[in-house]
N, C-alpha and C positions, 0 to 999 in steps of 0.2 A: 509400919507405921509409913504413910505418904512420903515423898521426897521432891522436894524442886530443884530443878536444874536451871541454873543462871549462866547469863551470857557471863564468861569470866573476863577477868582483866586482859586486854590487850596489849599492853603496854605500846611504847614508842609514842604517848600523849594519844593514844586511839581511844575514844569515849563512847563509841557507837558502830553499828555494822548492819549491813541490809543481808535479811535473809534470804538466798538465792533458790535452796530447794528445802523441802522438808524430806526427808527419805524414811520416816516410818509412820505408823498409822494409831490411832487411839485404840486401845484393846491391843494391840501387839506386842508379846513376849519379846524383847531384847535381849542380846548376850552382851558382857562386857566386851568393849572396843567396838562394837557395831555403829556404823556410823549413822548418827542422828539427822542433822544439819547440813548444809553448807553455808557457809555464809561470804559475803565480801565486805573487806574492809577498805578503808582508802588505799591500801598498797597489795592487797592479794585477796585471792579466795581462797579460803580455808576450810576442810572438811574436820567439824567437830565430833570425835565418837562418845559414845555412852560411856561415863565414868564407872559406871555398876550394871549390872543385869537386873531386869526386872519387867514388869508389866507398863508400858505406858498409858497412863489413867488419864492425862488431858495434855493438847497442844494448844500453847497459848499464841503462835504467831503463825504467821503465813507467809508465801512468798511476795518480795516485795515490800514487805515492811521493814521499815529501819528500828531497831532496838536499840538500848542504852546498857552498857556494862551495870550488871547487878539485876536486869529485868528478867523475870521468869520465862524460860521458854518452854519448857517441858515438865511434866509432874508427872514422879512416877508412885503406882500404888504399892500398898504394904508388900514387903518381901524385898524390896529394892536394897541394898548394900550398898549403902554410900561410903565412900573412901573419907580417909581423915583429911582435915581441912590441907595439910601441905601436900599429901598427895593428890590432892583436887587440883590445886593451884598446879604443881607439875605435870598433869596430867592433861589439863584443860588449856594451858595456857599454850596460843599458837606461836607467840613470840618468844618463848624461851629458846637458846641456843641449843644448837643440837650435839654439841659436845662441848667437853670442858672449857671453862675459859683460857684461852692463850694468854701465857705472859708476854709482855713487851719487852723487847731487849734493843739497845741503840747500838747501831754497827758502827765501823769506823768512822764513816762519813758523817756520823753525828744524825743520821735520819731512823726514825723508829720504823723497827720492824717486828713485825709478830712471830716468837718462836713456836714451833709446834709443841701442844700441850703434850706433857708426858703420860703415857698410856698407864692406866693403873695396874699394878700387878696383878696377874692370872688369880684367879682362886678357883674352887672347884664349885660346879653349879648346886645351886640348891634351890629347889622349887618353890616359889614364895605362894603364898594365899592371898587372895584378895585382889583388889585392883593394882595394876602393875603401873608406877610411874613414867609416863614418856609422852612425847610429843606428837601430834597428829601424824607429822611426816615419819616419825621413826615408826610409829605403830602401821603406818602404810607400807614402809620398808618391810617391817616383818611380815606383813602378810604377802608380799611380793615373792619373798623369798624362804617362805615355809616357817619360819621360825614361831616357835612358843615363847613368846614375854616371859611366860611364869617361869622359864627355865633359863632365863637371863640373867647374871649378876651384872646389876648396873653400876657404871662406873661416874657417872653424874652426881650433883648435888644432891643429899638426900638419897643417893640410892637410885638416880634415875636413868633409867634405860637411855643409851645415845646409839645414835646410826652405828657409830664404829662397834660398840657392844653388838649390835644386833651381825653387823657383818661378819666379826670375829665369831659369833654362835654360828652362823649360816656356814663358815668354813671349817671350822673345827668341830670333828665328830663327837667330843666330850660335850661340849655346850649346846651343839644344833638340837632344836627341838623339832619335835614332829610337826608337819603342817598343820596350821593354825586351823582348828576344827570351823566349819560354817557357823556361823552366829545364828542363835534361835532366831528365828521369823525375821531374818534381814528383809527389809523393804527394798522393792526395785530401787533403781539409781533416780528412775526420771519420775517427777511428780506433775502433776496438772499446775501451771504457772497460773495466778493470781495477777490483774492489773496494777501496775506500779502506781504508788501513792503519792501525789505529787507533794514536795516538799519545797519550803523557800530558801534561797540561797542566802549563804552569810554574805551578807553585801560588806563590800570594803568602802566604796563611795554611795553617797545617797544617789539614787535614779529617778528623773522624773518619772510620773506615770505615764502608760502607754495609752495611747489612744483608743477607742472601742473601734477594733477593726472589723468587726461585727456588722457594723454600718455599711462597709463597703462590699462586703459577700461573706460567703461561709467560710468558717475556720474549724478548726480543730485544735484541740489543746493536749498535748502529750507529755505526760509526767518524764521528767529527767530520771536516769536511773542512778544509782547512788555513786557509781564512777564518774558520770558525766557530770553530776553536781559537783565531786571534788574537784575534776578537772577546771569547770569553770570556776570556782572559788579560788583554786592555786592560782591560774593564769591572771585572774584580776589583781590577785593580791601582788604576783611580780609585776605585773604592768604598771601598777598604781605605786608601788613602794620605790621600785629600782629604776632610776634614769637610764634606759637602752640606748645604746649607740653602735650601729652596725659597720665593720670595716669586710669590703668586699677584695676578692682575691682569685686568681685561678692558677691552677696547676697544672703541668705539662704531664699527663700520665702515660703516654706512648710509651715508653719504656716499662712503668708498672703493669698495663694491659697487656704486653707481650710477655714479661715476664710469669702474670698469672696464667694466661694461655698455655705458654711452655710447660710449667710445672703442675698442670692439672691433673694428668695422668698420676704423677708420682705422688701428687698429695693424696688422692682418691687411694692410691694402694697403701697409705698408710692412714686411712681414715678419714682424711680431712679434705674440704673442697675450698682451695682459695677463693676469697671474695676481697672486694675492694675495701669491704667496712674493716675487716682485721688490720689491714695496712692502717688504715684511718686512725683505728684506736691507737696502735703501735706508735704512729708518729706523733699523734697528739700527746700522747704520755709522756713520750721523750720531750716534747716541747715544754709540756708543764713543768717538767723538772728543771728547764733552763728559766722559766718565767711563772714562778710560784705564786704571784699575786692571783694568778687566774685558777689555782687551785685553792681557793680559799672561800670563805663567809665574811661577810662583814657583821661586827656586832655594833649597831647604830647607836645602842643607848651606852656601850661602855667605851665608844669612840676607838675602837680596835680591830684591826684586820687579823682573823682567825686562817692563819696560814697553815694549812694539814700536809702534815710529814709523809701521807699516804697518796696514792694516786688510784683512786677507785673510778673506773668510766662508765656512765651509764648510756645505754643506746636505746634511743626510742624504737619500739617494736607496734606497729599497727595492728589490732586485734578485732574482732567484732564488737567488743562491748566499748572500744576506745583506744586511747593511745597510752601505752604501758612503758615504762622505762625500766628493764632491767639493768642489774648492775655488775660488771664485771671488774673483779679487785687486783689490785696489784698490777695494773697492765705493763708497767715500766720495767718489771723486774722478771717479765715471763717470756720464754721464745714466742715468736710470730706464730708456730703451728701452733702451740698451745693455746694462746688467745683466739683463734679460729676455732680451734676446737670447743672450749668451752661458749664461745659466741654462738655456735650453731646449735648447742646442747641449750642453751639458757633462752633463746629467742623460740626454740620450740616449745619449751616448758611452757613461755608466756602465753604463745598462741593457743594452747592447751588450756591453758586456765590452771596451771596447775603450780605456778611458780610461787615459790615460799615468800614469806615476808622477809626473810635474811636475802633473797634474791633482789630485793626493790629497794632495799636501803643504805644508807651508807655511800651515796655518790658524790664525787667532789667536781664533777665536769660530765657534760652531757654532749652527745653527738645524735643528730637527728639527719638521717639519709633517704631524703625523697626521690632519688634519682630513677628509681624502679617505676615510679610516677611519673615523669616528666618534669617539665618546667624547668626555666633557664637560673631559678635563683629565689630565694625565700628570707625572709627576716623572722626566725622562731623566737620566743619568748625564753626568758632565762627561767630554768627549773630553780625557783627559789628552793633554798637558801644558796644556791650556787650563786657563782658572780659571772659566769660566760658559758655559753653553748656555740656548737659549731653546726652550722648547715650546710647541708651538700646536696647540690642539685644534679642533673645527668650531664655527663661527661659529653661532647661534642667534637667531632672532626671539623677542623678549622685551617684555613691557609696561613701560615705563619711563616714570617721571614726569618731564616737560620743562615748566618755565613752567606748575606747576599742573594739566596736563592728562595724561592717560595715552595715552601714544602708541606703537604697534610700531617697536623699533629692533634693529637687526643687532648682538648683543654677541660679541665674539671672543676665548675664553680663553687667556689666557696664564700661562706658568710658569717663570720666571727662576729657573734652580740654578746657584748659586756657590759658590766656594770661601769658606768661613767663616774661612780663614786668612789672605785678602789684603781681606775686605770685610764690613761689618757689614750688620745688616737694614736701617737706615737707607741705606746706600749702594746696596742692593739695590733698594729701595723707590723710590729717585730715579732708578736707571738704568732701570726699568723704566715709572717715570709718562714718561720722555724717548723711549720707545719709543711709548706710546701715545699723546702727544701730536701725535707726527709720524703716528701712522696716523689718527688723527681730523682732520687737514688735509693730506688725500691730494694737493690741488692744489700743494701748495708741494713734495712730494716729485715728482711728474711736470715741474715745471717747474725744479725743481732747487734750491729754495730754502732 
């Protein structure tokens, strides 16, 4: 009996995705978990594996095409064994959590914290038959570690196999499976791309019609990629809905720069290369704890300010496809070296197109550092539904009067853009000063003070 494979529910309010690559061909026989398609959502590029093995009868999509949830992507010929509905949802949904849901506890300070989930009690591995419920990221991890998912006991909801289950199987001889066999007829990872199909932007405000530019000379129309359309729509929404105001300041980072240079080799010996951005993250996180109105979202319909008792900071990363903002969680509670380690790994995954949806959601505040590209300052647009963003330009050595003498100091331009509905200019100045103060005392940041 022929089976249709449709784009699964992506969660997070996402209703469509763009096909980046088709990794199989019609007539090809693929195995369970073999990569079928690579799709790009508003948040990440996700590889979707086959939920069952069989012959590809028809491919209904092509690269550059935008598809809706529930739309048929690939049809399999007779003999393809489909998973149950619950298994299909767990296997195909790329937004499922990769571990059991953590419980929330309240620390003595009254701030909500996430307690680690209690691992499931170990059980004897039983080789299961049929498709294994697991997310694409977990399946990829299993392939990298050489773990056979059929031999792993899943501790997630409905028996879903999590990342922790795979790592435990790889570490323990009793649960480690043999290296996953090569999937039958796996297609090359590259596929010829087709021209992007132009799609209209979702307009927040009515725009006047454009003039006929061709009357002045030759023109070329280029379709926007799915990511670029999403960025354009989000920026238009933010600039239209939020009344932006920007406060400018400068931090004397002479001592910070010297500290980074002085500890460069020591950090590298521990597998960490200290950078200015990690100090910015830590300084902003601690300042947000003092000024929680900037770690919030405005519910205009309810007339309420939603203050978040967690501090997850996004860092704008420039990629070949556009600007993407991965998120580092609980920055305020982590040592600076750990923040730097996470930042380096997350930025690299983002540039390589391997960031997951969990890497890109949940941010409460954003930092965009354009210093490497030059410039004396910038006014960034707020990453809606956040209420503030910190822009950082290139530090420059300038002549400064200190104790009656003119001395060279390294000054870092900062611009804090915030939602004027939730904070006044004086609030923004105090918040920016809290960041500057910490950057000018880098030893405290390094020591976690």
